VOKOL-917463 format. One record per atom (N, C-alpha, C): x, z, y. Coordinates in steps of 0.1 Angstrom, whole numbers, plus 5000, padded with zeros to 4 digits. Layout:
residues N
XZY;...
end
This chain:
residues 395
477243465184;477243585176;477943565163;478643675158;479343665146;478643745135;478543685124;478043765112;479243845106;478943945099;480044025093;480843945083;480143855075;480843765066;481843675074;481443625086;482343545093;483543625098;483343745102;484443825106;485443845094;484843865082;485743885071;486543765068;485943645069;486643515066;487643495077;487343535089;488343515100;489543605099;489343725095;490443815094;491343785082;490743715072;491543675060;492643585064;492443505075;493543415079;494543475088;494243595093;495143655102;496243735095;497243795103;498343875096;497743995089;498144015077;497644125069;496144105066;495743985065;494343955063;493744015051;494444015040;493844065027;493444215028;494444295034;494244435035;493044455045;493144385056;492144395067;490744365061;490744255053;489444215048;488844325039;489744385030;489244485021;488744605029;489444645040;489044755048;487644735055;487444615060;486244585067;485044575057;485344525045;484344525035;483844675032;484944765031;484644905028;483844965039;484244945051;483545005063;482244945066;482044815063;480844745066;479844745055;480344795043;479444805031;479044665026;480044565028;479744425024;480544385012;479944325002;480744274991;480744124991;481544064983;481743914983;480443844979;479643914972;478443854967;477243864976;477243924987;476143944996;475843825004;474643805008;474243695016;474643715031;474943605038;475243615052;474143665060;474443775068;473443835077;473843825091;473043765100;473443765114;473243895120;474343935128;474344075134;474144055149;473044105154;472844105168;473644215174;473744215187;474544315194;474044455191;472744485193;472244615189;472444655175;472344555166;472544585151;473944625149;474944545155;476344575154;476644715158;476044755170;476344885175;475844995166;474644965161;473945065152;474745085139;475244965134;475944975121;477245045123;477945015134;479245085136;479145225138;478145265146;477945415149;477545485136;476645425128;476245485115;477445505106;478245405105;479345415095;480345515100;480645515113;481645615118;481045755117;479745765119;479145905117;479245945103;479145855093;479245895079;480645945076;481645885082;483045915079;483346055085;482646105095;482946225101;481846325100;481046315089;479946405087;480246545084;481546575081;481846715078;482246795090;481246825098;481546915110;482146845122;482146705122;482746635134;481746555141;481946515153;480946435160;480846295154;479746225157;479546095150;480545995155;481146005167;482145915172;483445985170;484145945160;485346015155;486546005164;486545905173;487745895181;487645985194;486546065194;486346165205;485746105218;485345975218;484745915230;483245945230;482645925242;481245945243;480445835237;479145845236;478245745230;478345625239;478245645252;478245535262;479545455261;480645515259;481945445259;482045365246;481445405235;481545325223;480645205224;479545215230;478645095232;479244995241;479845045252;480544945261;481644875255;482444945246;483544885239;483044775230;482044805222;481444705213;480844585220;480244605232;479644495239;480744415245;481844475250;482944395255;483644315245;483344345232;484044275221;483444135220;482344105226;481643975224;481943885236;482943925244;483343845256;484043715251;484443635261;485043495257;486343505250;487043615252;488443635245;488343705232;487143745228;486943825216;487343745203;488043805194;488343745181;488143845170;488043795158;487843895147;489043985145;490143925148;491444005147;491444125156;490944105169;490844205179;489944315174;488744275169;487744365165;488244455153;488944385143;489444455132;490544545136;491344505145;492444595150;491944725156;490844705164;490244825170;489644915160;489044855149;488544945139;489645015131;490744945129;491945005122;492445125131;492545105144;493045205153;492145335152;490845305152;489945415151;490045495138;490145405127;490345465114;491545555113;492645495119;493945575119;493845705126;493145705138;492945825145;492045925137;491045875130;490245955121;491046025111;491945945104;492746005093;493746105099;494346075110;495346175116;494646305120;493446295126;492646415129;492346495116;491946425106;491546495093;492746565087;493846495087;495146555082;495446675090;495446665103;495746785112;494846895110;493546865108;492546975106;492747045093;493046965082;493247025069;494547105069;495547055076;496847135077;496647265084;495847265095;495647385103;494847485094;493847435087;493047525079;493947585068;494847505062;495747555051;496647665056;497247635069;498147735074;497347865077;496147855082;495247975085;495048055072;494647985062;494348045049;495648115044;496748045045;498048105040;498448235047;498248225061;498548345069;497648455066;496348425064;495348535061;495648595047;496048515038;496448565024;497648655025;498648615033;499848685035;499648825041;498748825052;498348945058;497649045049;496748985041;496049075031;497049135021;497949055017;498949105007;499849215013;500249195026;501049295032;500249425034;498949405038;498049525039;497949605026;497749525015;497649585002;498949664998;500049595002;501349654998;501549785006;501249785019;501349905027;500450015022;499249985018;498350085013;498950145000;499450054991;499950114979;501150204981;502050164991;503250244994;502850375000;501650385006;501350505013;500450595005;500250564992;499350644984;500250714973;499750814967;500450884956;500550804944;499750694943;499850604931;500650484934;501750504943;502550394947;503250334935;503550414925;504150364913;503350394900;502250324898;501250354888;501950354874;501550444865;502150444852;501550324844;502250274834;501850164826;501550224812;500250204808;499950254794;500250144784;500550024789;501049914780;501949824788;502749744782;503749664789;503049554796;503649504807;503049394815;502749264807;503749234798;503449114790;502349124780;502149254775;501049274766;499649264773;499649314786;498449294794;498149154797;499149074800;499048934803;498548854791;499148894780;498748824768;497248854764;496848974766;495549014761;494448964771;494848924783;493848874792;494048724796;494948664789;495148524792;495848494805;496448594810;497248584822;496448594835;495148644834;494248644845;494448784853;494948884846;495049014853;496549044854;496949094866;498349124869;498649254862;499949274860;500449394853;500449514863;500349634858;500349754867;501649754876;501449794888;502549794897;502849664904;502149554899;502449424905;501249374913;500349464917;499249424925;497849444918;497849474906;496549484899;495949624902;494649624903;493949754906;493849834893;493549964895;493350054883;492250004875;491149954881;489949904874;490349784865;491149694871;491549574864;492349604852;493349704854;494249744843;493449814832;492449894836;491649964826;490849864818;490249764825;489449664817;490349584808;491549544812;492449474804;492949554792;493249684795;493649774784;492549804774;491349814779;490249844770;489949724761;490149604766;489949484758;491049474747;492149524750;493249524740;493349644731;492449734733;492349854725;493449954729;493849954742;494850044748;494150154756;494950254760;494350354769;494250304783;493150334790;493050304804;493850394813;493650384826;494450474835;494150614833;492950654830;492650794827;492050794813;492750844803;492350854790;491750994787;491851084797;491451224795;489851234796;489351334790;487951354791;487651424804;486351424808;485951484821;486251634821;486051704809;486351844808;487751874811;488651794806;490151814808;490451794823;489851704829;490151684843;489651804851;488451854848;487951974855;488852094853;489452104841;490352214838;491652194846;492052074848;493252044857;492952084871;491752054876;491352094889;491252244891;490852314880;490852464881;492252524882;493152464875;494552514876;495052484890;494852374896;495252344910;494552444919;493352474916;492552574924;493252714924;493852754913;494552874912;495552894923;496252784926;497352784936;496752824950;495452794952;494852824965;494652974967;494653044956;494253194957;495453284952;496453224947;497553304942;498553334953;498853454957;499753494968;501153484963;501953454973;503453444970;503953584967;504753594956;505153724952;506053804961;506953724968;507853794977;507153874988;506053814993;505353885004;504453994999;503953984987;503154084980;504054214978;505354184973;506254304971;506654374983;506554304995;506854365008;505654415015;504554415008;503254465014;502854395027;503054265027;502554185038;501054155037;500354195047;498854175047;498554025049;497453985042;496953845043;498153745043;498853755032;500053665031;499653535025;500553435026;500253295022;500053275007;499353175004;499153134990;500253034986;500353004973;501352904969;500952764974;499652734973;499352594978;499552584993;499352695001;499652685015;501052655018;501952715010;503452695011;503752545008;503152494997;503452354993;502852255004;501652295010;501052205019;501952185032;502452295037;503352285049;504652205045;505152225034;506352145030;505951995029;504851965024;504451825023;504251765037;503651845046;503451795060;504851765067;505751845064;507151835070;507751705066;507351635055;507951515052;507551405061;506551425070;506151325080;507151315091;508051415092;509151405102;510151305099;510251255086;511151155083;510751015089;511750945095;511450815101;512150695094;512750725083;513450615076;514850605079;515350665090;516750645094;517650735085;517050835078;517850925069;518150865056;517550755053;517750685039;516950755028;515950835032;515150905022;513850835020;513250845008;511950795005;510950895009;510250875020;509250975025;508151005015;507650905009;506550924999;507051004988;508250974983;508651054971;508951204975;509451224987;509651364992;508351434992;507251364997;505951424998;505451464984;505651374974;505251394961;505951514954;507251524957;508051634951;507551764957;507251764970;506751894976;505451934970;504551844967;503251874962;503351924947;504351884940;504451914926;505452034923;506352064932;507452154928;507052294923;505952344928;505452474923;504252474915;503952354909;502652344902;502652434890;503752454883;503752544871;503352684874;503452724887;503052864890;501552884889;500752774887;499352794885;499052864872;500052854863;499952924850;500853044849;502053034853;503053144851;503153234863;502553194874;502753274886;504053254893;504253314905;505453304913;506453404909;507453354901;508453444895;509653454905;509953584909;511153604918;512153684910;513353704916;514453784910;513953924907;512953974914;512454114912;511554124901;511254014894;510254024883;510954054869;512254064869;512954094857;513053984847;512953864851;513053744842;514253664846;514953624836;516253544838;515853404843;516853334848;516653194852;516353104841;516953124829;516753044817;515253064812;514853184812;513453214807;512453164817;512753174830;511853124840;511752974839;512852904837;512852764836;512052724823;512252784812;511552754800;510052774801;509652884808;508252914810;507552804818;508252764829;507752664838;507652534832;508652494824;508552354818;507452354807;507252464800;506152464790;504852464798;504752534809;503452524816;503152384822;504252314826;504052184831;503652084820;504152104808;503752014797;502252034794;501852164795;500452184792;499552134803;499952144815;499152094827;499051934826;500251874824;500251724825;499551664813;499351734802;498651674791;497151654794;496651734804;495251724807;494951594814;495851534820;495551404828;496451294824;496751284811;497551174806;496851044808;497550934811;498950914812;499550944826;498650984835;499151014849;500051134849;499751224840;500551344839;502051324837;502351214831;503851174829;504551164842;503851104852;504551094865;504751224871;503851314870;503951444876;505151524870;505251504857;506351574849;507651514854;507751384856;509051324860;509351384874;508451394883;508751454896;509151594895;508551674887;508951814885;510351824880;510751744870;512051744864;513051704875;512751604883;513651554894;513951674903;512951744907;513151854916;513951964910;513652004898;514452104891;515952074889;516151944886;517551904884;518351894897;517651864908;518251864921;519451774923;519351654917;520451564918;520251454928;518951414931;518651304940;518651364955;518851264964;518851304978;517451354982;516451304976;515051344980;514851494975;515251524962;515051654957;515851764965;517051724969;517851814977;517151844991;516651734997;515951755010;514751845008;513951824997;512751904995;513152054992;514252074986;514752214984;515052274997;515652195006;515852255020;514552285027;513552205025;512152235030;511652365025;511852385012;511352505005;511952635012;513252625014;513952745021;513552755035;513352635042;512952635056;511652695058;510652665049;509352715051;509352865049;510152915040;510253065037;510753135049;511853095055;512353165067;511453155079;510753035080;509853025091;508653115089;508153135076;507053225073;507453365076;508753405072;509253535075;509153565090;509653475098;509653495112;508253505118;507353425112;505953435117;505353575114;505553625102;505053755099;505653865108;506953855111;507653945119;506953955133;506653835138;505953825151;504553875151;503853835140;502453875139;502254025137;503154085129;502954225126;503854315135;504554255145;505354335154;506454415147;507154345138;508154415130;509354325129;509954285141;511054195142;512254245134;512854155127;513954175118;513654245105;512354285103;512054355090;512354275078;512154135079;512254055067;513653985066;514654055070;515953995071;516453955057;515954015046;516353975033;516153835030;515053775035;514653635033;515653545040;516153585051;517153505058;518453515051;518753635046;520053655039;520153565026;518953555019;518953485007;519153335008;518953285020;519153145023;520353105031;521153205035;522253185044;523253095037;523652985045;524652885041;524152795030;522852785027;522352705016;521652575020;521552565033;520852445039;521852325040;521452205037;522252085036;521951975046;520651955048;520251835056;520451875071;521151785079;521451815093;520251855101;519151785100;517951805108;517351945104;517351975091;516852105087;517752215092;519052195092;519952295098;519652325113;519252215120;518952235134;517652325136;516752295127;515452375128;515752515125;516552545115;516852685111;517652755122;518552685128;519252745140;518352775151;517352695153;516352725164;515552845161;515252865148;514452985144;515353105146;516653095142;517553215144;517653245159;517753145168;517953175182;516653235188;515553185185;514253245190;514053385185;514453405172;514353545166;515253645173;516453605176;517453695182;516953725196;516453635203;515953655217;514853765217;513853745208;512753835207;513253975203;514153975193;514654105188;515354185199;516154115208;516754185219;515754235229;514754155232;513754195241;512954325236;512754335223;512054445217;512954555213;514254535214;515154635209;515154665194;514854565187;514654575172;516054575166;516154645155;517354655146;516954615132;517854545125;517554505111;517554625102;516754625092;516654735082;517854735073;518054835065;519154825055;519054705046;520154655042;520154535033;519554575020;518854485014;518254505001;518954424991;519354484980;520154424969;519154344961;519454214959;518554124951;519154124937;518254154927;518754154913;519254014909;520154014900;520653884894;519653834884;519553704883;518653644873;519453574862;520653604861;521553534851;521253594837;520953724835;520753784822;519553734815;519653714802;518453674795;517653794792;516353794795;515453914794;514853934781;514753824773;514153834759;512753894760;511853834767;510553884770;509753904757;509154024756;508254044744;506854094750;505854004749;504554034755;504654074770;505553994777;505654014791;506554134795;507254204786;508154314789;509554284784;510554344790;511854334786;512154404772;512454324763;512654374749;513954454747;514854454757;516054524755;515954674758;514854714764;514754854768;514354944756;
end
């Protein structure tokens, strides 16, 4: 029988003896100052199993090389045969230890890759969610570097992944305005104004005595839904088109739906609507700033998105006129709405939809023997009306 101290002394004389000796001391729990202890075969097996079990206590079997209990015992017993040497025993232990280390490294690497993949998926999900919400580009009540400085770099800047709650907390600690600085009463007032759009009828249909005609919000809702037809191949930002559609008639919650028949010039109409938008947006600052930017973009009509949404505005009107003609059995009665949009559509897909409306309308008109009514002259809106208490001051 060999004692553990004898094995250590034997391996010290073999190749790499110093390193081997240190390894065996570590694995056998033996120091240079301990007394020699004879190891019987059962004791050796018990010691080896206990130490290997300790090394793999983190969720691994006690035999770290993956072999069964019986195989480990037979290997240790065969080590005491006539050809057994301390070097052989030490080499076997080194091989097992190497396998343990390789398995541990592989396990940690796999876990790291799994965590990295999970983190990336969560980030992509969060990004998709942000891009699909109307808060895709949150307003900043303070600069990103100011937020970082005030929080010691723990909170991300708005628009870079931080939640509204985090930004509000960071802003509050720095004495800045949070996401909603408005009082609850102002927010309720804003909601009431939006509610007006649900019940305010579109002026054009009212002037033509159309029964049960659409509301302003109904008009904006269908326009917004039409933005889902975009698939990205047109080079348009679908979310921004949806936002523009939701905002473009918001001023009418205060000033109403002004048409050429209302006796108000384009300049006066624009001034009234911009003033109304300023009053509305003040109720929900700083978020109101974004709504104002969208309204201005639509009114200026310079971006591809604003031009597309303007096409949707006209498309919804002619579609609504066709629907009323069919519902009220008065085909071609609302020809003036078609005439007012003639040649003004720009987007190729919208043009196809308009042509389809015209074709279906013509087929039905021929079947019914309908004829268009006399043309209606639409007043010009170029003259300044100089409104005084809602009336034309020039008269």
